[in-house]
N, CA, C and O atoms as a DFTB+ gen file, in Angstrom:
264 C
 N C O
     1  1       0.839      -1.166       0.000
     2  2       0.000       0.000       0.000
     3  2       0.893       1.241       0.000
     4  3       1.875       1.309       0.739
     5  1       0.543       2.218      -0.833
     6  2       1.299       3.463      -0.904
     7  2       0.583       4.547      -0.101
     8  3      -0.645       4.622      -0.071
     9  1       1.381       5.369       0.537
    10  2       0.862       6.496       1.304
    11  2       1.371       7.780       0.656
    12  3       2.557       7.908       0.353
    13  1       0.467       8.717       0.449
    14  2       0.853      10.008      -0.131
    15  2       0.847      11.075       0.953
    16  3       0.106      10.995       1.933
    17  1       1.685      12.063       0.750
    18  2       1.762      13.186       1.673
    19  2       1.629      14.474       0.861
    20  3       2.043      14.532      -0.297
    21  1       1.054      15.493       1.471
    22  2       0.891      16.786       0.819
    23  2       1.661      17.827       1.624
    24  3       1.501      17.936       2.840
    25  1       2.497      18.589       0.925
    26  2       3.207      19.694       1.555
    27  2       2.793      20.987       0.859
    28  3       2.314      20.965      -0.274
    29  1       2.977      22.093       1.533
    30  2       2.634      23.377       0.942
    31  2       3.915      24.196       0.779
    32  3       4.702      24.329       1.716
    33  1       4.110      24.742      -0.420
    34  2       5.292      25.551      -0.691
    35  2       4.860      26.866      -1.350
    36  3       3.767      26.968      -1.908
    37  1       5.726      27.846      -1.274
    38  2       5.524      29.120      -1.950
    39  2       6.699      29.333      -2.886
    40  3       7.852      29.128      -2.507
    41  1       6.399      29.748      -4.117
    42  2       7.452      29.997      -5.099
    43  2       7.136      31.290      -5.836
    44  3       5.989      31.734      -5.878
    45  1       8.178      31.889      -6.419
    46  2       7.937      33.125      -7.146
    47  2       8.817      33.241      -8.377
    48  3       9.806      32.526      -8.539
    49  1       8.422      34.171      -9.241
    50  2       9.140      34.454     -10.478
    51  2       8.883      35.901     -10.848
    52  3       7.864      36.474     -10.462
    53  1       9.792      36.485     -11.584
    54  2       9.557      37.827     -12.093
    55  2       9.031      37.802     -13.528
    56  3       8.917      38.846     -14.170
    57  1       8.709      36.594     -14.033
    58  2       8.257      36.424     -15.414
    59  2       6.756      36.152     -15.508
    60  3       6.038      36.860     -16.214
    61  1       6.276      35.107     -14.783
    62  2       4.869      34.707     -14.908
    63  2       4.492      33.740     -13.786
    64  3       5.349      33.235     -13.061
    65  1       3.170      33.494     -13.663
    66  2       2.705      32.485     -12.716
    67  2       3.222      31.107     -13.120
    68  3       3.638      30.322     -12.268
    69  1       3.197      30.814     -14.422
    70  2       3.673      29.517     -14.901
    71  2       5.137      29.296     -14.522
    72  3       5.514      28.200     -14.106
    73  1       5.958      30.331     -14.665
    74  2       7.366      30.218     -14.284
    75  2       7.513      30.026     -12.778
    76  3       8.395      29.288     -12.337
    77  1       6.676      30.669     -11.990
    78  2       6.713      30.492     -10.537
    79  2       6.384      29.049     -10.164
    80  3       7.035      28.463      -9.300
    81  1       5.368      28.476     -10.820
    82  2       5.007      27.073     -10.575
    83  2       6.175      26.168     -10.936
    84  3       6.532      25.275     -10.168
    85  1       6.763      26.393     -12.088
    86  2       7.905      25.582     -12.533
    87  2       9.060      25.697     -11.541
    88  3       9.672      24.688     -11.192
    89  1       9.364      26.902     -11.087
    90  2      10.446      27.100     -10.110
    91  2      10.172      26.321      -8.826
    92  3      11.069      25.679      -8.280
    93  1       8.935      26.377      -8.349
    94  2       8.580      25.685      -7.112
    95  2       8.708      24.180      -7.219
    96  3       9.281      23.536      -6.340
    97  1       8.177      23.618      -8.292
    98  2       8.237      22.156      -8.476
    99  2       9.682      21.702      -8.687
   100  3      10.100      20.681      -8.143
   101  1      10.437      22.458      -9.475
   102  2      11.841      22.094      -9.720
   103  2      12.639      22.093      -8.421
   104  3      13.420      21.175      -8.172
   105  1      12.449      23.103      -7.605
   106  2      13.182      23.173      -6.332
   107  2      12.724      22.085      -5.365
   108  3      13.550      21.462      -4.699
   109  1      11.415      21.852      -5.283
   110  2      10.905      20.804      -4.389
   111  2      11.447      19.437      -4.790
   112  3      11.756      18.615      -3.927
   113  1      11.564      19.190      -6.086
   114  2      12.037      17.890      -6.577
   115  2      13.490      17.607      -6.215
   116  3      13.936      16.462      -6.295
   117  1      14.230      18.639      -5.820
   118  2      15.619      18.419      -5.387
   119  2      15.686      17.641      -4.077
   120  3      16.663      16.934      -3.831
   121  1      14.657      17.761      -3.229
   122  2      14.703      17.068      -1.932
   123  2      13.500      16.162      -1.686
   124  3      13.537      15.322      -0.787
   125  1      12.444      16.317      -2.463
   126  2      11.255      15.479      -2.313
   127  2      11.166      14.570      -3.532
   128  3      11.165      15.043      -4.669
   129  1      11.092      13.273      -3.293
   130  2      11.087      12.318      -4.398
   131  2       9.681      11.804      -4.672
   132  3       8.822      11.799      -3.790
   133  1       9.467      11.379      -5.889
   134  2       8.218      10.749      -6.326
   135  2       7.018      11.709      -6.232
   136  3       5.936      11.332      -5.781
   137  1       7.242      12.966      -6.674
   138  2       6.141      13.930      -6.725
   139  2       5.134      13.457      -7.766
   140  3       5.504      13.130      -8.894
   141  1       3.876      13.424      -7.387
   142  2       2.818      12.922      -8.265
   143  2       1.927      14.023      -8.815
   144  3       1.292      13.836      -9.852
   145  1       1.867      15.162      -8.147
   146  2       1.004      16.228      -8.628
   147  2       1.095      17.449      -7.731
   148  3       1.703      17.419      -6.661
   149  1       0.474      18.528      -8.199
   150  2       0.445      19.768      -7.421
   151  2      -0.761      20.572      -7.869
   152  3      -1.229      20.435      -9.000
   153  1      -1.257      21.407      -6.976
   154  2      -2.315      22.326      -7.360
   155  2      -2.036      23.687      -6.748
   156  3      -1.450      23.807      -5.671
   157  1      -2.469      24.692      -7.461
   158  2      -2.252      26.068      -7.038
   159  2      -3.337      26.447      -6.046
   160  3      -4.525      26.447      -6.368
   161  1      -2.909      26.766      -4.845
   162  2      -3.848      27.173      -3.801
   163  2      -4.178      28.662      -3.921
   164  3      -5.322      29.074      -3.735
   165  1      -3.146      29.463      -4.236
   166  2      -3.348      30.901      -4.303
   167  2      -2.303      31.523      -5.231
   168  3      -1.183      31.024      -5.344
   169  1      -2.682      32.609      -5.888
   170  2      -1.779      33.374      -6.731
   171  2      -1.771      34.822      -6.243
   172  3      -2.808      35.373      -5.873
   173  1      -0.573      35.432      -6.251
   174  2      -0.445      36.817      -5.805
   175  2       0.558      37.526      -6.710
   176  3       1.427      36.886      -7.302
   177  1       0.437      38.831      -6.815
   178  2       1.438      39.613      -7.535
   179  2       1.925      40.733      -6.632
   180  3       1.203      41.205      -5.754
   181  1       3.163      41.148      -6.864
   182  2       3.720      42.316      -6.210
   183  2       3.796      43.415      -7.257
   184  3       4.305      43.204      -8.358
   185  1       3.290      44.580      -6.909
   186  2       3.238      45.690      -7.850
   187  2       4.082      46.843      -7.326
   188  3       3.986      47.225      -6.160
   189  1       4.911      47.388      -8.210
   190  2       5.725      48.561      -7.896
   191  2       5.572      49.561      -9.034
   192  3       5.692      49.198     -10.204
   193  1       5.314      50.791      -8.699
   194  2       5.142      51.856      -9.687
   195  2       4.115      51.492     -10.763
   196  3       4.279      51.839     -11.933
   197  1       3.064      50.795     -10.355
   198  2       1.994      50.446     -11.278
   199  2       2.279      49.276     -12.199
   200  3       1.501      49.014     -13.116
   201  1       3.386      48.558     -11.974
   202  2       3.754      47.420     -12.820
   203  2       3.950      46.167     -11.969
   204  3       4.439      46.237     -10.841
   205  1       3.564      45.036     -12.521
   206  2       3.797      43.756     -11.837
   207  2       5.287      43.456     -11.894
   208  3       5.883      43.425     -12.971
   209  1       5.883      43.235     -10.730
   210  2       7.318      42.939     -10.670
   211  2       7.598      41.523     -10.170
   212  3       8.717      41.028     -10.310
   213  1       6.588      40.866      -9.585
   214  2       6.805      39.520      -9.063
   215  2       5.493      38.749      -9.038
   216  3       4.449      39.278      -8.657
   217  1       5.569      37.497      -9.450
   218  2       4.429      36.586      -9.411
   219  2       4.711      35.538      -8.338
   220  3       5.789      34.943      -8.314
   221  1       3.753      35.314      -7.459
   222  2       3.939      34.351      -6.377
   223  2       2.784      33.357      -6.372
   224  3       1.627      33.729      -6.567
   225  1       3.118      32.077      -6.144
   226  2       2.099      31.036      -6.042
   227  2       2.296      30.243      -4.760
   228  3       3.424      29.975      -4.347
   229  1       1.195      29.877      -4.142
   230  2       1.210      28.918      -3.043
   231  2       0.744      27.598      -3.642
   232  3      -0.349      27.514      -4.202
   233  1       1.576      26.572      -3.522
   234  2       1.303      25.267      -4.121
   235  2       1.130      24.205      -3.051
   236  3       1.794      24.238      -2.015
   237  1       0.239      23.268      -3.308
   238  2       0.159      22.051      -2.522
   239  2       0.719      20.943      -3.401
   240  3       0.217      20.690      -4.496
   241  1       1.758      20.291      -2.912
   242  2       2.489      19.291      -3.684
   243  2       2.256      17.914      -3.061
   244  3       2.430      17.730      -1.857
   245  1       1.863      16.960      -3.887
   246  2       1.593      15.589      -3.418
   247  2       2.731      14.669      -3.859
   248  3       3.148      14.692      -5.017
   249  1       3.228      13.859      -2.919
   250  2       4.255      12.879      -3.267
   251  2       3.991      11.592      -2.489
   252  3       3.314      11.589      -1.461
   253  1       4.550      10.496      -3.017
   254  2       4.403       9.183      -2.402
   255  2       5.569       8.975      -1.439
   256  3       6.730       9.176      -1.795
   257  1       5.243       8.575      -0.232
   258  2       6.269       8.347       0.787
   259  2       6.956       7.016       0.549
   260  3       6.346       6.063       0.064
   261  1       8.248       6.963       0.900
   262  2       9.037       5.729       0.755
   263  2       8.556       4.677       1.737
   264  3       9.095       3.571       1.770
């Protein structure tokens, strides 16, 4: 029987939400093995001088425990 665990991470990018998601999953995969999926819990932007300068996502990442 396999057991899955869900962790929550926050990642960001100065390019897009998609890039922030990619950054988060790539970094999580360095220490968490057998990632099976993720979903975006929340999206946020940082605005300076009327322009978006940072995209941030809160992700829930599911992986199978050893």
